[in-house]
C-alpha positions as CSV (number, residue, x, y, z in Angstrom):
1,M,0.0,0.0,0.0
2,F,1.0,3.6,-0.5
3,K,-0.2,7.1,0.1
4,I,0.2,10.1,-2.3
5,V,0.4,13.5,-0.6
6,P,0.4,16.9,-2.5
7,I,3.4,19.1,-1.5
8,D,4.7,22.5,-2.4
9,G,7.7,23.4,-4.5
10,G,7.2,21.9,-7.9
11,I,10.5,20.7,-9.4
12,T,12.5,22.0,-6.4
13,A,10.6,19.8,-4.0
14,V,12.6,16.9,-5.2
15,D,16.0,16.2,-3.4
16,G,19.0,17.0,-5.6
17,F,17.2,19.3,-8.1
18,Y,17.8,23.0,-8.6
19,A,15.9,25.3,-11.0
20,S,15.6,29.0,-11.7
21,G,15.3,31.6,-14.5
22,V,16.5,35.1,-15.5
23,K,15.1,38.0,-17.5
24,A,17.2,38.0,-20.7
25,G,15.1,40.7,-22.4
26,F,13.1,38.5,-24.8
27,K,9.9,39.3,-22.9
28,E,9.1,42.8,-21.8
29,D,9.5,42.2,-18.1
30,D,9.5,38.5,-17.2
31,Y,11.7,35.5,-16.9
32,D,12.4,34.0,-20.4
33,V,15.6,31.8,-20.0
34,G,15.9,29.2,-17.3
35,Y,17.4,25.9,-16.2
36,I,16.8,22.6,-14.4
37,Y,19.9,21.1,-12.8
38,S,20.6,17.9,-10.8
39,D,23.6,17.5,-8.5
40,S,23.9,13.9,-9.8
41,L,23.5,12.3,-13.3
42,C,19.9,11.4,-14.2
43,E,18.3,8.9,-16.5
44,V,16.0,10.7,-18.9
45,A,13.0,9.6,-20.9
46,Y,10.9,11.7,-23.3
47,T,8.1,11.9,-25.7
48,F,8.3,14.3,-28.6
49,T,5.9,15.9,-31.1
50,T,4.5,14.0,-34.0
51,N,4.9,17.1,-36.2
52,K,7.2,16.2,-39.1
53,F,9.1,19.5,-38.6
54,Q,10.6,18.8,-35.2
55,A,12.5,21.8,-33.7
56,A,16.3,21.8,-33.4
57,P,16.5,21.1,-29.6
58,L,14.5,17.8,-30.2
59,K,16.7,16.8,-33.1
60,Y,19.8,17.5,-31.0
61,V,18.6,15.0,-28.4
62,L,17.7,12.4,-30.9
63,Q,20.8,12.8,-33.0
64,N,23.0,12.4,-29.9
65,N,20.9,9.6,-28.4
66,I,20.9,11.2,-25.0
67,N,19.5,9.0,-22.2
68,Q,21.4,10.6,-19.3
69,T,21.8,14.2,-18.3
70,N,21.9,16.5,-15.3
71,F,21.0,19.8,-17.0
72,L,18.2,21.2,-19.1
73,L,18.3,24.7,-20.6
74,V,15.0,26.3,-21.4
75,N,13.9,29.5,-23.3
76,S,10.7,31.1,-24.5
77,K,9.9,33.6,-27.3
78,N,11.9,31.5,-29.9
79,A,11.1,28.0,-30.9
80,N,14.3,27.4,-32.8
81,A,12.2,25.4,-35.3
82,L,12.7,25.2,-39.1
83,T,16.2,26.7,-38.6
84,G,18.1,23.8,-40.3
85,K,21.5,22.6,-39.4
86,E,22.4,26.0,-38.1
87,G,19.6,25.7,-35.5
88,I,21.1,22.5,-34.2
89,D,24.6,24.0,-34.2
90,D,23.2,26.9,-32.1
91,V,21.9,24.4,-29.5
92,A,25.2,22.6,-29.3
93,E,27.1,25.9,-28.9
94,L,24.8,27.1,-26.1
95,L,24.8,23.8,-24.3
96,E,28.6,23.8,-24.3
97,Y,28.6,27.3,-22.9
98,C,26.3,26.1,-20.1
99,K,29.3,24.1,-18.7
100,N,30.7,27.3,-17.4
101,F,27.8,27.4,-14.9
102,Q,28.1,24.0,-13.1
103,D,29.6,20.5,-13.5
104,I,27.3,19.5,-16.4
105,K,27.1,16.3,-18.3
106,N,25.1,15.7,-21.6
107,P,23.1,18.9,-21.3
108,I,19.9,19.2,-23.3
109,M,17.7,22.2,-24.4
110,S,14.0,22.9,-24.8
111,S,12.6,26.0,-26.6
112,T,9.2,27.5,-27.2
113,G,8.0,30.6,-29.1
114,V,8.0,31.9,-32.7
115,I,8.9,29.4,-35.5
116,G,11.5,30.2,-38.2
117,V,13.9,32.5,-36.3
118,R,17.5,31.8,-35.3
119,L,18.3,32.0,-31.5
120,D,19.9,35.2,-30.2
121,K,22.9,33.3,-28.8
122,D,24.6,36.3,-27.3
123,K,21.5,37.2,-25.3
124,I,21.2,33.6,-24.1
125,K,24.8,33.4,-23.1
126,K,24.5,36.6,-21.0
127,A,21.5,35.0,-19.4
128,I,23.5,31.9,-18.6
129,D,26.2,34.1,-17.1
130,N,23.5,35.4,-14.7
131,F,22.3,32.0,-13.6
132,I,22.4,31.4,-9.8
133,L,22.3,28.0,-8.3
134,E,19.0,28.1,-6.4
135,R,15.7,26.4,-5.9
136,D,13.1,28.8,-7.5
137,N,10.3,26.9,-9.1
138,N,8.4,30.1,-9.9
139,K,11.2,31.6,-12.0
140,V,11.8,28.5,-14.1
141,S,8.0,28.0,-14.5
142,R,7.6,31.6,-15.8
143,S,10.6,31.3,-18.1
144,I,8.8,28.8,-20.3
145,M,5.5,30.7,-20.5
146,T,4.3,32.1,-23.8
147,T,0.6,32.9,-24.0
148,D,0.0,31.2,-20.7
149,S,-1.8,33.3,-18.2
150,Y,-0.2,31.7,-15.2
151,P,2.7,29.2,-14.4
152,K,1.8,25.5,-14.1
153,S,3.5,23.3,-11.5
154,V,2.7,20.4,-9.2
155,A,4.5,18.1,-6.7
156,F,3.7,15.0,-4.7
157,E,5.3,12.8,-2.1
158,V,4.7,9.1,-2.2
159,I,4.7,7.4,1.2
160,L,5.4,3.7,1.1
161,E,4.8,1.1,3.8
162,N,8.5,0.3,4.1
163,G,9.3,4.0,4.7
164,D,11.4,4.3,1.5
165,N,9.4,7.2,0.2
166,F,10.0,9.2,-3.0
167,R,8.9,12.5,-4.5
168,I,7.9,13.9,-7.9
169,G,7.7,17.4,-9.2
170,A,6.8,19.0,-12.6
171,I,6.2,22.2,-14.5
172,A,4.5,22.7,-17.8
173,K,3.6,25.4,-20.3
174,G,0.7,25.4,-22.7
175,A,-2.3,27.4,-23.7
176,G,-2.3,27.3,-27.6
177,M,-1.2,24.8,-30.2
178,I,-2.6,22.1,-28.0
179,N,-3.8,19.0,-29.9
180,P,-4.0,15.4,-28.8
181,A,-1.2,14.0,-31.0
182,M,1.6,13.5,-28.5
183,A,2.4,15.7,-25.5
184,T,1.4,19.0,-27.1
185,M,3.2,21.5,-24.9
186,L,6.4,21.6,-22.8
187,C,6.5,19.5,-19.6
188,F,9.5,18.7,-17.4
189,V,9.1,16.1,-14.7
190,V,11.7,15.2,-12.1
191,T,11.8,12.5,-9.5
192,D,14.1,10.8,-7.0
193,A,12.3,7.5,-7.5
194,N,14.7,4.6,-8.1
195,I,13.0,3.5,-11.3
196,D,14.0,0.0,-12.4
197,D,11.4,-0.3,-15.2
198,D,11.3,1.0,-18.8
199,M,10.9,4.7,-18.2
200,F,10.1,5.4,-21.9
201,E,7.3,2.8,-21.8
202,I,5.8,4.2,-18.5
203,L,6.0,7.8,-19.8
204,K,4.4,6.9,-23.1
205,D,1.5,5.1,-21.5
206,V,0.7,7.9,-19.1
207,V,1.1,10.6,-21.7
208,N,-1.4,8.8,-23.8
209,E,-3.9,8.9,-21.0
210,T,-3.3,12.6,-20.0
211,F,-1.6,15.0,-22.5
212,N,-2.8,13.0,-25.5
213,A,-6.4,13.4,-24.2
214,I,-6.5,17.2,-24.3
215,S,-7.1,19.7,-27.0
216,V,-7.3,23.5,-27.2
217,D,-7.1,24.3,-30.9
218,G,-6.2,21.1,-32.8
219,D,-2.7,22.4,-33.8
220,T,0.4,20.3,-33.0
221,S,3.5,22.3,-32.3
222,T,7.0,21.7,-33.7
223,N,8.4,21.7,-30.1
224,D,6.0,19.6,-28.0
225,S,8.0,17.6,-25.4
226,C,7.6,15.8,-22.2
227,F,10.8,15.0,-20.3
228,L,11.1,12.7,-17.3
229,L,14.4,12.8,-15.2
230,T,15.2,10.7,-12.2
231,N,18.3,10.8,-10.0
232,K,17.3,7.5,-8.3
233,K,18.1,8.8,-4.8
234,A,15.0,7.4,-3.1
235,G,12.7,4.4,-3.1
236,Y,10.4,3.0,-5.8
237,D,7.2,1.1,-6.3
238,K,6.0,0.6,-9.8
239,E,2.2,0.8,-9.1
240,A,2.7,3.9,-6.9
241,F,5.0,5.6,-9.4
242,R,2.6,5.0,-12.3
243,E,-0.3,6.4,-10.3
244,V,1.6,9.5,-9.1
245,L,2.9,10.2,-12.6
246,K,-0.6,10.0,-13.9
247,L,-1.8,12.4,-11.2
248,T,1.0,14.8,-12.0
249,L,0.5,14.9,-15.8
250,Q,-3.3,14.9,-15.5
251,K,-3.2,17.9,-13.2
252,L,-1.0,19.8,-15.6
253,A,-3.1,18.7,-18.6
254,F,-6.2,20.0,-17.0
255,D,-4.4,23.3,-16.2
256,I,-3.5,23.6,-19.9
257,V,-7.0,23.1,-21.0
258,K,-8.4,25.6,-18.5
259,D,-5.8,28.1,-19.6
260,G,-6.5,27.6,-23.3
261,E,-6.1,30.9,-25.1
262,G,-9.3,32.8,-24.3
263,A,-10.9,29.6,-22.9
264,N,-13.8,29.9,-20.5
265,K,-14.8,26.3,-20.1
266,M,-13.3,22.8,-19.8
267,V,-15.4,20.0,-21.2
268,A,-14.9,16.2,-20.8
269,F,-16.1,14.2,-23.8
270,E,-16.8,10.7,-22.5
271,I,-17.2,8.1,-25.2
272,K,-18.6,4.7,-24.3
273,G,-19.9,1.7,-26.3
274,A,-17.5,2.2,-29.2
275,K,-16.2,-0.7,-31.4
276,N,-12.9,-0.6,-29.4
277,N,-10.8,1.9,-27.4
278,T,-9.0,3.1,-30.5
279,E,-12.2,4.2,-32.2
280,A,-13.5,5.7,-28.9
281,Q,-10.3,7.7,-28.7
282,K,-10.6,8.9,-32.3
283,I,-14.2,10.1,-31.7
284,A,-13.4,11.8,-28.5
285,K,-10.5,13.7,-30.1
286,A,-12.6,14.6,-33.1
287,L,-15.1,16.2,-30.7
288,T,-12.4,18.2,-28.8
289,N,-11.1,19.5,-32.1
290,S,-14.4,20.4,-33.9
291,L,-14.7,24.1,-34.3
292,L,-18.5,23.9,-34.5
293,V,-18.6,22.0,-31.2
294,K,-16.2,24.4,-29.6
295,T,-18.1,27.5,-30.7
296,A,-21.4,25.9,-29.5
297,I,-19.7,25.4,-26.1
298,F,-18.6,29.0,-26.0
299,G,-22.2,30.1,-26.8
300,E,-23.6,27.7,-24.2
301,D,-25.8,26.2,-26.9
302,P,-26.6,22.5,-26.3
303,N,-26.5,21.8,-30.1
304,W,-26.4,18.0,-29.9
305,G,-26.7,17.8,-33.6
306,R,-23.1,19.1,-34.0
307,I,-21.9,16.4,-31.7
308,A,-23.8,13.6,-33.6
309,S,-22.5,15.0,-36.9
310,T,-18.9,14.9,-35.7
311,I,-19.3,11.3,-34.5
312,G,-20.7,10.4,-37.9
313,A,-17.9,12.1,-39.7
314,S,-15.1,10.4,-37.7
315,G,-15.0,7.3,-39.9
316,C,-15.7,5.1,-36.9
317,E,-18.5,2.5,-36.6
318,C,-21.7,4.1,-35.4
319,D,-25.5,3.8,-35.8
320,E,-28.0,6.5,-35.1
321,E,-30.4,3.8,-33.8
322,K,-27.9,2.9,-31.1
323,L,-26.4,6.3,-30.2
324,M,-27.2,8.1,-26.9
325,I,-26.1,11.7,-26.2
326,S,-26.2,13.3,-22.7
327,F,-25.1,16.6,-21.2
328,E,-24.1,15.1,-17.9
329,D,-27.4,13.5,-16.6
330,V,-29.6,15.2,-19.2
331,L,-30.4,12.8,-22.1
332,V,-31.1,14.6,-25.3
333,Y,-30.9,11.8,-27.9
334,D,-31.8,8.2,-27.2
335,K,-31.3,5.6,-29.9
336,G,-33.1,7.4,-32.7
337,Q,-35.5,9.2,-30.4
338,I,-35.1,13.0,-30.1
339,L,-35.7,14.1,-26.5
340,F,-34.9,17.7,-27.0
341,D,-38.0,19.6,-26.0
342,K,-38.0,23.0,-24.3
343,E,-37.6,21.6,-20.8
344,T,-34.7,19.4,-21.8
345,E,-33.0,22.2,-23.7
346,T,-33.2,24.5,-20.7
347,K,-31.7,21.8,-18.4
348,A,-28.9,21.1,-20.9
349,A,-28.2,24.8,-21.4
350,K,-27.9,25.2,-17.6
351,I,-25.3,22.5,-17.5
352,M,-23.3,24.3,-20.2
353,K,-23.2,27.5,-18.1
354,K,-20.8,25.7,-15.7
355,D,-17.0,26.2,-16.0
356,E,-16.6,22.4,-16.2
357,F,-19.0,19.8,-17.4
358,R,-19.2,16.4,-19.2
359,I,-20.8,15.3,-22.5
360,I,-21.4,11.6,-22.7
361,C,-21.8,9.7,-26.0
362,D,-22.8,6.0,-25.8
363,L,-22.5,4.4,-29.3
364,G,-24.0,1.1,-28.2
365,I,-21.7,-0.9,-30.5
366,A,-19.3,-2.7,-28.1
367,D,-17.2,-1.8,-25.0
368,G,-14.6,0.7,-26.3
369,E,-14.2,3.8,-24.2
370,F,-12.1,6.9,-23.9
371,V,-12.4,10.4,-22.3
372,A,-10.8,13.5,-24.0
373,Y,-10.8,17.0,-22.6
374,G,-11.3,20.2,-24.6
375,C,-12.4,23.8,-24.2
376,D,-14.5,26.4,-25.9
377,L,-13.3,28.7,-28.7
378,S,-13.8,32.4,-27.9
379,Y,-13.2,35.8,-29.5
380,E,-10.2,36.2,-27.3
381,Y,-8.4,33.2,-29.0
382,V,-8.5,35.0,-32.3
383,K,-7.2,38.2,-30.8
384,I,-4.3,36.4,-29.1
385,N,-3.2,34.5,-32.1
386,A,-3.8,37.3,-34.7
387,D,-0.8,39.2,-33.3
388,Y,1.2,36.4,-31.6
389,R,4.6,37.6,-33.0
390,T,4.2,41.1,-31.5
């Protein structure tokens, strides 16, 4: 048995990890270059974007086959994507320069921001010169923010029966270009758990259940990444670790959806009775990405026809004589029978006025199921993204 307890501190709650950020001048007046450092070498696992044009920092990790590190350099305002070989060379040069800061082995980098612009290496080098070895989760969390309205972090302690406890902490950024096609944001997870299982397999499975189940706008970024680092200083239990990792990533995933650019509502699309889990997942993601569904959510309009239409267009097996659609406990369509009278519409519309609610679709085909999380699409989203570069 084990117990999972929320704690403060994010990344810096874990023994052996340091983190901070500086104001390099890329943002008007906020932290924009930061680091995560471990005083001992860590094993690292990661999931990267499915976008074919992966950014230079991701290519650097893959080309160098890095599976151990003790340092991660991060920056915002510049994605270093579609910058060719020069972009990868810039990463290598900056990471070599980081070795002036501490005893660093196999450093890696993660970037977010505008695509198609070379990094300002001089500015970043000056930022590195100003790094201080400290534990400041807020500074590093803010240093990766772009259109986020607040920093996102979480930490837990896992208490085991044998007393060999361990901790986990994480930060993330994400508000736009969020699509369930990998990790779809930046996330950095650190732990002192003495993991003796396949870290890549565990991370991939949990990412699929959390970050792969959210959507803000259906766009998959060139830089999407989720890193997991462990210094193995503490205890370990596979079941406990998998559960706490899921809690960690799910909390951050929900924060991202709630902070979706201009978003006002978070909606869970629960698919049941599909042919299999794969088809259930496909339908759920189609609903989170549908512009017509998202705008109906913004308008608090229980337009169940848009939901049914999206299911029918998904390419998955479905039958209108078996389909049931509910807004939480309000059934609006029941196996070919329309239940959408004025009273039902009023009840469904009342549910949609809540900040968070659930739409349930039972296809009645088999036992496939999946839950995906999305948000509404507001006027503010257009405003934010119309002048993103400025």
